[in-house]
N, CA, C and O atoms as a MOPAC input file, in Angstrom:
PM7 MOZYME 1SCF
protein

 N      0.81900 1    -1.18700 1     0.00000 1
 C      0.00000 1     0.00000 1     0.00000 1
 C      0.86400 1     1.25300 1     0.00000 1
 O      0.49500 1     2.26800 1    -0.59000 1
 N      2.00200 1     1.18100 1     0.65500 1
 C      2.89400 1     2.34200 1     0.69500 1
 C      3.43500 1     2.63500 1    -0.69700 1
 O      3.61200 1     3.79600 1    -1.06500 1
 N      3.70000 1     1.58600 1    -1.47400 1
 C      4.21400 1     1.78800 1    -2.83300 1
 C      3.20300 1     2.55000 1    -3.68700 1
 O      3.58900 1     3.39300 1    -4.49700 1
 N      1.92100 1     2.26300 1    -3.51500 1
 C      0.88200 1     2.96100 1    -4.27100 1
 C      0.87600 1     4.43700 1    -3.90900 1
 O      0.75200 1     5.29200 1    -4.78600 1
 N      1.00900 1     4.74100 1    -2.62800 1
 C      1.01000 1     6.13400 1    -2.18300 1
 C      2.22300 1     6.88000 1    -2.70900 1
 O      2.11700 1     8.03200 1    -3.13000 1
 N      3.37600 1     6.22500 1    -2.68500 1
 C      4.60100 1     6.85900 1    -3.18700 1
 C      4.48500 1     7.11200 1    -4.68800 1
 O      4.83700 1     8.19100 1    -5.16500 1
 N      3.99200 1     6.12200 1    -5.43300 1
 C      3.83900 1     6.29400 1    -6.87700 1
 C      2.79500 1     7.36000 1    -7.21300 1
 O      2.95600 1     8.09200 1    -8.19000 1
 N      1.73200 1     7.45500 1    -6.41700 1
 C      0.73900 1     8.51300 1    -6.63800 1
 C      1.35100 1     9.88500 1    -6.39100 1
 O      1.07500 1    10.83200 1    -7.12800 1
 N      2.18200 1     9.99600 1    -5.35800 1
 C      2.84800 1    11.27300 1    -5.07600 1
 C      3.80900 1    11.64400 1    -6.19800 1
 O      3.85600 1    12.80000 1    -6.61900 1
 N      4.57000 1    10.67500 1    -6.68400 1
 C      5.50400 1    10.93800 1    -7.78400 1
 C      4.73000 1    11.34300 1    -9.04000 1
 O      5.14200 1    12.26000 1    -9.75100 1
 N      3.61500 1    10.66700 1    -9.31400 1
 C      2.78700 1    11.02900 1   -10.46200 1
 C      2.22600 1    12.43200 1   -10.33600 1
 O      2.17400 1    13.16800 1   -11.32200 1
 N      1.80700 1    12.81400 1    -9.13800 1
 C      1.30700 1    14.16900 1    -8.91300 1
 C      2.37800 1    15.21600 1    -9.11200 1
 O      2.12400 1    16.27700 1    -9.68300 1
 N      3.58000 1    14.91900 1    -8.63900 1
 C      4.70200 1    15.85000 1    -8.82000 1
 C      5.03300 1    15.99200 1   -10.30100 1
 O      5.29200 1    17.09700 1   -10.77700 1
 N      5.02700 1    14.86900 1   -11.03600 1
 C      5.33100 1    14.92600 1   -12.46600 1
 C      4.27200 1    15.71300 1   -13.23400 1
 O      4.60600 1    16.50000 1   -14.11900 1
 N      2.99200 1    15.50300 1   -12.90000 1
 C      1.92400 1    16.25500 1   -13.58000 1
 C      2.02000 1    17.73900 1   -13.27100 1
 O      1.84200 1    18.56900 1   -14.16300 1
 N      2.29800 1    18.08300 1   -12.02100 1
 C      2.41600 1    19.49800 1   -11.64900 1
 C      3.61600 1    20.14600 1   -12.31400 1
 O      3.54500 1    21.30100 1   -12.73300 1
 N      4.71600 1    19.41500 1   -12.41700 1
 C      5.90100 1    19.99200 1   -13.04800 1
 C      5.71100 1    20.14600 1   -14.55900 1
 O      6.32000 1    21.02000 1   -15.17600 1
 N      4.87900 1    19.31200 1   -15.14400 1
 C      4.64100 1    19.38900 1   -16.58300 1
 C      3.87700 1    20.66000 1   -16.95300 1
 O      4.16200 1    21.27300 1   -17.98200 1
 N      2.91700 1    21.05700 1   -16.12900 1
 C      2.14300 1    22.26900 1   -16.41200 1
 C      2.65700 1    23.47500 1   -15.62700 1
 O      2.12400 1    24.57600 1   -15.76200 1
 N      3.67900 1    23.27300 1   -14.81800 1
 C      4.33200 1    24.31000 1   -14.01700 1
 C      3.36500 1    25.04200 1   -13.09200 1
 O      3.50400 1    26.24400 1   -12.86600 1
 N      2.39300 1    24.32100 1   -12.56300 1
 C      1.49500 1    24.88300 1   -11.56100 1
 C      0.81000 1    23.72900 1   -10.83800 1
 O      0.92800 1    22.56900 1   -11.23300 1
 N      0.10300 1    24.06500 1    -9.79000 1
 C     -0.62300 1    23.05200 1    -9.03600 1
 C     -1.99400 1    23.60200 1    -8.67800 1
 O     -2.15200 1    24.79500 1    -8.42000 1
 N     -2.96300 1    22.73400 1    -8.66500 1
 C     -4.31600 1    23.11600 1    -8.27900 1
 C     -4.98200 1    21.92500 1    -7.60900 1
 O     -4.62400 1    20.77600 1    -7.87100 1
 N     -5.93100 1    22.19500 1    -6.76100 1
 C     -6.59300 1    21.11600 1    -6.03700 1
 C     -7.44700 1    20.23800 1    -6.94900 1
 O     -7.71500 1    19.08500 1    -6.61300 1
 N     -7.86800 1    20.75000 1    -8.07000 1
 C     -8.71900 1    19.96900 1    -8.96600 1
 C     -7.98300 1    19.47500 1   -10.21000 1
 O     -8.61900 1    19.08100 1   -11.18700 1
 N     -6.67000 1    19.49300 1   -10.18200 1
 C     -5.88800 1    19.01700 1   -11.32200 1
 C     -6.07400 1    17.50700 1   -11.46200 1
 O     -5.90900 1    16.76900 1   -10.49000 1
 N     -6.40800 1    17.05700 1   -12.63100 1
 C     -6.63300 1    15.63600 1   -12.86900 1
 C     -8.06900 1    15.21400 1   -12.64100 1
 O     -8.39000 1    14.02800 1   -12.72100 1
 N     -8.93400 1    16.17200 1   -12.35800 1
 C    -10.34100 1    15.85600 1   -12.14700 1
 C    -10.92600 1    15.31900 1   -13.44700 1
 O    -10.74600 1    15.91800 1   -14.50800 1
 N    -11.61100 1    14.21300 1   -13.36600 1
 C    -12.21100 1    13.61200 1   -14.55000 1
 C    -11.34300 1    12.55500 1   -15.21300 1
 O    -11.76500 1    11.93900 1   -16.19100 1
 N    -10.14900 1    12.33500 1   -14.70200 1
 C     -9.27400 1    11.32100 1   -15.28900 1
 C     -9.71900 1     9.91000 1   -14.93300 1
 O     -9.24700 1     8.93900 1   -15.52400 1
 N    -10.61800 1     9.79500 1   -13.97700 1
 C    -11.06100 1     8.46800 1   -13.55700 1
 C    -11.70100 1     7.71200 1   -14.71900 1
 O    -11.46900 1     6.51700 1   -14.89800 1
 N    -12.50100 1     8.41700 1   -15.49900 1
 C    -13.16800 1     7.76300 1   -16.62800 1
 C    -12.15400 1     7.30300 1   -17.66900 1
 O    -12.32200 1     6.24300 1   -18.27200 1
 N    -11.10100 1     8.09300 1   -17.88500 1
 C    -10.05200 1     7.69100 1   -18.82300 1
 C     -9.34200 1     6.42900 1   -18.33700 1
 O     -9.04500 1     5.53300 1   -19.12700 1
 N     -9.07600 1     6.36500 1   -17.04700 1
 C     -8.39000 1     5.19600 1   -16.48300 1
 C     -9.27000 1     3.95900 1   -16.61300 1
 O     -8.81000 1     2.90700 1   -17.05600 1
 N    -10.52800 1     4.08800 1   -16.22700 1
 C    -11.44000 1     2.94600 1   -16.32400 1
 C    -11.59600 1     2.51100 1   -17.77900 1
 O    -11.56900 1     1.31700 1   -18.07500 1
 N    -11.75800 1     3.46600 1   -18.67900 1
 C    -11.90100 1     3.13400 1   -20.09900 1
 C    -10.66000 1     2.42500 1   -20.62800 1
 O    -10.77600 1     1.45100 1   -21.37000 1
 N     -9.47500 1     2.90200 1   -20.25500 1
 C     -8.23500 1     2.28300 1   -20.73500 1
 C     -8.10800 1     0.84800 1   -20.25700 1
 O     -7.72400 1    -0.03500 1   -21.02400 1
 N     -8.42800 1     0.61500 1   -18.99500 1
 C     -8.30200 1    -0.73600 1   -18.44100 1
 C     -9.32900 1    -1.67500 1   -19.06300 1
 O     -9.00400 1    -2.81300 1   -19.40000 1
 N    -10.55600 1    -1.20900 1   -19.21700 1
 C    -11.60200 1    -2.05500 1   -19.79700 1
 C    -11.32600 1    -2.32200 1   -21.27400 1
 O    -11.50400 1    -3.44800 1   -21.74000 1
 N    -10.89200 1    -1.30000 1   -22.01700 1
 C    -10.54400 1    -1.49400 1   -23.43000 1
 C     -9.37300 1    -2.45500 1   -23.55200 1
 O     -9.28600 1    -3.21200 1   -24.51900 1
 N     -8.47100 1    -2.42800 1   -22.57200 1
 C     -7.31600 1    -3.31800 1   -22.57400 1
 C     -7.64700 1    -4.76800 1   -22.29100 1
 O     -6.76900 1    -5.62500 1   -22.39200 1
 N     -8.88400 1    -5.06700 1   -21.94100 1
 C     -9.27900 1    -6.46000 1   -21.78400 1
 C     -9.58500 1    -6.89800 1   -20.37400 1
 O     -9.86300 1    -8.07800 1   -20.16100 1
 N     -9.54800 1    -6.00500 1   -19.39600 1
 C     -9.89000 1    -6.39100 1   -18.03000 1
 C    -11.39600 1    -6.62000 1   -17.93900 1
 O    -12.18000 1    -5.95700 1   -18.61700 1
 N    -11.78300 1    -7.56200 1   -17.09500 1
 C    -13.19400 1    -7.87700 1   -16.93200 1
 C    -13.78100 1    -7.06400 1   -15.79100 1
 O    -13.11600 1    -6.83300 1   -14.78200 1
 N    -15.01300 1    -6.63300 1   -15.94700 1
 C    -15.69500 1    -5.92100 1   -14.86700 1
 C    -16.00700 1    -6.87000 1   -13.71200 1
 O    -16.25400 1    -6.42200 1   -12.59300 1
 N    -15.99700 1    -8.17000 1   -13.97600 1
 C    -16.22900 1    -9.15900 1   -12.93000 1
 C    -14.97400 1    -9.43100 1   -12.12000 1
 O    -15.04300 1   -10.02700 1   -11.04500 1
 N    -13.82600 1    -8.99800 1   -12.63000 1
 C    -12.56200 1    -9.19500 1   -11.93000 1
 C    -11.86500 1   -10.47700 1   -12.34200 1
 O    -12.47500 1   -11.37700 1   -12.91800 1
 N    -10.58400 1   -10.54500 1   -12.03800 1
 C     -9.81300 1   -11.75000 1   -12.27100 1
 C     -9.26400 1   -11.91600 1   -13.67400 1
 O     -8.50300 1   -12.85100 1   -13.92300 1
 N     -9.62300 1   -11.04600 1   -14.58900 1
 C     -9.14700 1   -11.15700 1   -15.96700 1
 C     -8.52000 1    -9.83300 1   -16.36400 1
 O     -9.09500 1    -8.76900 1   -16.13000 1
 N     -7.34900 1    -9.90000 1   -16.96200 1
 C     -6.68900 1    -8.69100 1   -17.43900 1
 C     -5.18700 1    -8.80400 1   -17.29800 1
 O     -4.68700 1    -9.46800 1   -16.39000 1
 N     -4.48000 1    -8.16400 1   -18.18500 1
 C     -3.02100 1    -8.18800 1   -18.17000 1
 C     -2.49800 1    -6.77100 1   -18.31400 1
 O     -3.18300 1    -5.89400 1   -18.84000 1
 N     -1.28600 1    -6.55500 1   -17.84500 1
 C     -0.66100 1    -5.23900 1   -17.91900 1
 C     -0.47400 1    -4.83200 1   -19.37800 1
 O     -0.67900 1    -3.67100 1   -19.73000 1
 N     -0.09000 1    -5.77300 1   -20.21800 1
 C      0.10600 1    -5.48500 1   -21.64000 1
 C     -1.18600 1    -4.96000 1   -22.26900 1
 O     -1.15600 1    -4.00300 1   -23.04300 1
 N     -2.30500 1    -5.57700 1   -21.94100 1
 C     -3.58500 1    -5.11700 1   -22.45900 1
 C     -3.93700 1    -3.72400 1   -21.97600 1
 O     -4.51600 1    -2.93000 1   -22.71700 1
 N     -3.58500 1    -3.42500 1   -20.72400 1
 C     -3.83900 1    -2.08800 1   -20.19000 1
 C     -3.02500 1    -1.05300 1   -20.94300 1
 O     -3.53700 1     0.02100 1   -21.26000 1
 N     -1.76100 1    -1.35300 1   -21.23800 1
 C     -0.93700 1    -0.42700 1   -22.02000 1
 C     -1.52400 1    -0.20400 1   -23.41200 1
 O     -1.52500 1     0.91700 1   -23.91900 1
 N     -2.02000 1    -1.27100 1   -24.02100 1
 C     -2.65700 1    -1.13400 1   -25.33600 1
 C     -3.89200 1    -0.23800 1   -25.22500 1
 O     -4.12500 1     0.60900 1   -26.08800 1
 N     -4.67800 1    -0.42400 1   -24.17200 1
 C     -5.85400 1     0.41400 1   -23.95700 1
 C     -5.49700 1     1.87000 1   -23.73800 1
 O     -6.18100 1     2.76000 1   -24.24300 1
 N     -4.42100 1     2.12500 1   -22.98200 1
 C     -3.97400 1     3.49900 1   -22.73100 1
 C     -3.54900 1     4.16700 1   -24.03500 1
 O     -3.93300 1     5.30300 1   -24.31300 1
 N     -2.75900 1     3.45700 1   -24.82500 1
 C     -2.27500 1     4.03300 1   -26.08500 1
 C     -3.44000 1     4.26300 1   -27.04500 1
 O     -3.52200 1     5.31200 1   -27.68400 1
 N     -4.33800 1     3.28700 1   -27.14800 1
 C     -5.49000 1     3.43000 1   -28.04200 1
 C     -6.34000 1     4.63000 1   -27.64900 1
 O     -6.67800 1     5.45600 1   -28.49800 1
 N     -6.68700 1     4.73200 1   -26.37100 1
 C     -7.53200 1     5.83900 1   -25.92300 1
 C     -6.80400 1     7.17000 1   -26.03700 1
 O     -7.41200 1     8.17600 1   -26.40100 1
 N     -5.51300 1     7.18900 1   -25.73000 1
 C     -4.74500 1     8.42900 1   -25.84600 1
 C     -4.68200 1     8.94600 1   -27.26800 1
 O     -4.85700 1    10.14000 1   -27.51000 1
 N     -4.43200 1     8.04800 1   -28.21200 1
 C     -4.38100 1     8.45300 1   -29.62400 1
 C     -5.75800 1     8.92500 1   -30.08700 1
 O     -5.86900 1     9.92300 1   -30.79900 1
 N     -6.80200 1     8.20600 1   -29.68300 1
 C     -8.15600 1     8.57800 1   -30.08100 1
 C     -8.54800 1     9.95000 1   -29.52500 1
 O     -9.06900 1    10.79000 1   -30.25700 1
 N     -8.29900 1    10.17600 1   -28.23700 1
 C     -8.66700 1    11.45700 1   -27.62600 1
 C     -7.82100 1    12.59800 1   -28.17200 1
 O     -8.32500 1    13.70300 1   -28.37600 1
 N     -6.54500 1    12.34000 1   -28.40700 1
 C     -5.68800 1    13.37400 1   -28.98600 1
 C     -6.16800 1    13.74000 1   -30.38800 1
 O     -6.20600 1    14.91700 1   -30.74800 1
 N     -6.52900 1    12.74500 1   -31.16700 1
 C     -7.04300 1    13.00400 1   -32.50800 1
 C     -8.33500 1    13.80700 1   -32.48200 1
 O     -8.53200 1    14.71500 1   -33.28900 1
 N     -9.21900 1    13.45900 1   -31.53800 1
 C    -10.47400 1    14.21300 1   -31.44800 1
 C    -10.23000 1    15.64700 1   -30.99400 1
 O    -10.92100 1    16.56500 1   -31.43400 1
 N     -9.24900 1    15.84100 1   -30.11500 1
 C     -8.91300 1    17.19900 1   -29.67800 1
 C     -8.33300 1    18.00100 1   -30.83500 1
 O     -8.66600 1    19.17500 1   -31.00200 1
 N     -7.47100 1    17.38400 1   -31.63200 1
 C     -6.88300 1    18.07900 1   -32.77900 1
 C     -7.92900 1    18.42600 1   -33.83300 1
 O     -7.76000 1    19.38700 1   -34.58300 1
 N     -9.01200 1    17.64400 1   -33.89500 1
 C    -10.08400 1    17.93100 1   -34.84500 1
 C    -11.13200 1    18.87400 1   -34.25600 1
 O    -12.18400 1    19.09300 1   -34.85700 1
 N    -10.84000 1    19.43200 1   -33.07500 1
 C    -11.73800 1    20.37600 1   -32.38600 1
 C    -13.11900 1    19.78700 1   -32.10800 1
 O    -14.13300 1    20.47400 1   -32.23300 1
 N    -13.14700 1    18.52400 1   -31.73600 1
 C    -14.40800 1    17.88700 1   -31.36300 1
 C    -14.72000 1    18.27100 1   -29.91900 1
 O    -13.83000 1    18.28500 1   -29.06900 1
 N    -15.96400 1    18.57500 1   -29.65100 1
 C    -16.41500 1    19.04100 1   -28.34300 1
 C    -16.08900 1    18.03100 1   -27.23700 1
 O    -16.05200 1    16.82300 1   -27.47000 1
 N    -15.85500 1    18.55000 1   -26.03600 1
 C    -15.59400 1    17.68500 1   -24.88400 1
 C    -16.77600 1    16.76100 1   -24.60500 1
 O    -16.59200 1    15.61400 1   -24.19800 1
 N    -17.97600 1    17.26000 1   -24.82500 1
 C    -19.16600 1    16.45000 1   -24.58600 1
 C    -19.19300 1    15.23600 1   -25.50900 1
 O    -19.53900 1    14.13500 1   -25.08100 1
 N    -18.83600 1    15.43200 1   -26.74700 1
 C    -18.79200 1    14.32300 1   -27.70400 1
 C    -17.68800 1    13.34400 1   -27.30800 1
 O    -17.85200 1    12.13200 1   -27.44700 1
 N    -16.56800 1    13.86600 1   -26.81600 1
 C    -15.48300 1    12.99300 1   -26.38200 1
 C    -15.92100 1    12.11600 1   -25.21000 1
 O    -15.55400 1    10.94300 1   -25.14900 1
 N    -16.70100 1    12.67000 1   -24.28200 1
 C    -17.22000 1    11.86400 1   -23.17600 1
 C    -18.18900 1    10.79700 1   -23.68100 1
 O    -18.21100 1     9.68100 1   -23.16300 1
 N    -18.97800 1    11.13300 1   -24.67600 1
 C    -19.89500 1    10.15000 1   -25.25400 1
 C    -19.10800 1     9.02000 1   -25.91600 1
 O    -19.47800 1     7.85300 1   -25.79300 1
 N    -18.02900 1     9.36000 1   -26.61200 1
 C    -17.18900 1     8.34200 1   -27.25000 1
 C    -16.54800 1     7.44600 1   -26.19400 1
 O    -16.51900 1     6.22600 1   -26.35200 1
 N    -16.03300 1     8.04100 1   -25.11700 1
 C    -15.44700 1     7.24000 1   -24.02900 1
 C    -16.47500 1     6.27400 1   -23.45600 1
 O    -16.19300 1     5.08900 1   -23.27700 1
 N    -17.66000 1     6.78400 1   -23.17100 1
 C    -18.71400 1     5.93200 1   -22.63300 1
 C    -19.10400 1     4.82900 1   -23.59600 1
 O    -19.34100 1     3.69400 1   -23.18400 1
 N    -19.17200 1     5.15900 1   -24.87900 1
 C    -19.48700 1     4.15300 1   -25.88400 1
 C    -18.42200 1     3.06900 1   -25.97000 1
 O    -18.73700 1     1.89100 1   -26.14300 1
 N    -17.16100 1     3.47300 1   -25.84800 1
 C    -16.07400 1     2.48900 1   -25.86500 1
 C    -16.14200 1     1.56900 1   -24.65000 1
 O    -15.94100 1     0.36100 1   -24.77000 1
 N    -16.42400 1     2.14100 1   -23.48400 1
 C    -16.56000 1     1.31500 1   -22.27900 1
 C    -17.71800 1     0.34100 1   -22.45500 1
 O    -17.58600 1    -0.84600 1   -22.15600 1
 N    -18.84200 1     0.83800 1   -22.93600 1
 C    -20.01200 1    -0.01300 1   -23.14500 1
 C    -19.71300 1    -1.13300 1   -24.13600 1
 O    -20.08200 1    -2.28400 1   -23.90200 1
 N    -19.04800 1    -0.80500 1   -25.24000 1
 C    -18.71200 1    -1.81700 1   -26.24500 1
 C    -17.74100 1    -2.85600 1   -25.68400 1
 O    -17.88200 1    -4.04800 1   -25.95900 1
 N    -16.75400 1    -2.40800 1   -24.89700 1
 C    -15.78500 1    -3.34200 1   -24.32600 1
 C    -16.44600 1    -4.26500 1   -23.30300 1
 O    -16.15700 1    -5.46100 1   -23.27300 1
 N    -17.32200 1    -3.72400 1   -22.47200 1
 C    -18.02400 1    -4.55300 1   -21.48400 1
 C    -18.94900 1    -5.53300 1   -22.19000 1
 O    -19.04300 1    -6.69300 1   -21.79000 1
 N    -19.62500 1    -5.08200 1   -23.22600 1
 C    -20.50700 1    -5.95700 1   -23.99600 1
 C    -19.71800 1    -7.09200 1   -24.64700 1
 O    -20.14200 1    -8.24700 1   -24.61100 1
 N    -18.57400 1    -6.76100 1   -25.24100 1
 C    -17.72700 1    -7.78400 1   -25.86700 1
 C    -17.22600 1    -8.78100 1   -24.83000 1
 O    -17.17200 1    -9.98100 1   -25.09800 1
 N    -16.86100 1    -8.29100 1   -23.65300 1
 C    -16.39300 1    -9.17000 1   -22.58400 1
 C    -17.51200 1   -10.07900 1   -22.09900 1
 O    -17.28100 1   -11.26100 1   -21.84400 1
 N    -18.71200 1    -9.54800 1   -21.97100 1
 C    -19.85200 1   -10.35300 1   -21.53200 1
 C    -20.17000 1   -11.44600 1   -22.54000 1
 O    -20.43400 1   -12.58600 1   -22.15700 1
 N    -20.14600 1   -11.11000 1   -23.81600 1
 C    -20.40500 1   -12.10700 1   -24.85900 1
 C    -19.33300 1   -13.18700 1   -24.83900 1
 O    -19.63500 1   -14.37100 1   -24.98800 1
 N    -18.08100 1   -12.77700 1   -24.65500 1
 C    -16.98400 1   -13.74500 1   -24.60500 1
 C    -17.13200 1   -14.68100 1   -23.40700 1
 O    -16.91600 1   -15.88600 1   -23.53300 1
 N    -17.49700 1   -14.13900 1   -22.25200 1
 C    -17.67200 1   -14.97500 1   -21.06500 1
 C    -18.85100 1   -15.93000 1   -21.22200 1
 O    -18.79200 1   -17.06300 1   -20.74400 1
 N    -19.91600 1   -15.49300 1   -21.88200 1
 C    -21.06500 1   -16.37600 1   -22.10700 1
 C    -20.69200 1   -17.52300 1   -23.03400 1
 O    -21.13600 1   -18.65400 1   -22.83600 1
 N    -19.87500 1   -17.23300 1   -24.04900 1
 C    -19.43800 1   -18.29100 1   -24.96000 1
 C    -18.56700 1   -19.31100 1   -24.24400 1
 O    -18.59200 1   -20.49700 1   -24.57300 1
 N    -17.79400 1   -18.84800 1   -23.25900 1
 C    -16.93400 1   -19.74500 1   -22.49800 1
 C    -17.69500 1   -20.43200 1   -21.37000 1
 O    -17.16600 1   -21.33900 1   -20.72800 1
 N    -18.92700 1   -20.00900 1   -21.12400 1
 C    -19.73100 1   -20.61000 1   -20.06500 1
 C    -19.35700 1   -20.12700 1   -18.68400 1
 O    -19.57300 1   -20.84400 1   -17.70600 1
 N    -18.80200 1   -18.92800 1   -18.57300 1
 C    -18.36100 1   -18.39900 1   -17.27900 1
 C    -19.19500 1   -17.20600 1   -16.83100 1
 O    -18.68400 1   -16.32900 1   -16.13500 1
 N    -20.45800 1   -17.15300 1   -17.21200 1
 C    -21.25800 1   -15.99000 1   -16.84600 1
 C    -21.60800 1   -16.03700 1   -15.36200 1
 O    -21.69000 1   -17.10400 1   -14.75500 1
 N    -21.81200 1   -14.84600 1   -14.79700 1
 C    -22.16700 1   -14.74200 1   -13.37200 1
 C    -23.63900 1   -14.51600 1   -13.22100 1
 O    -24.13400 1   -14.40100 1   -12.09900 1

């Protein structure tokens, strides 16, 4: 647990140094990006399934997609809809895969 706290502190310092300022609400809303990246990477909402490699693939995929939408001046609201749609599609695909394997809950 201490390692998580230390890594969170280091991540906060790196983010603050990147923008050369600090604010109490910096990083607000990143939770959805993290959840989307992990789910797109293949982790199951039921738990017990997922690999670090898949999470990295999900992070890169979502980062490239969001960066592209930002460069095309797509509204933040539309970007949130796309994130939600990706999460929904990934969960749906995972559910179908688990049903085919006979591991549904």
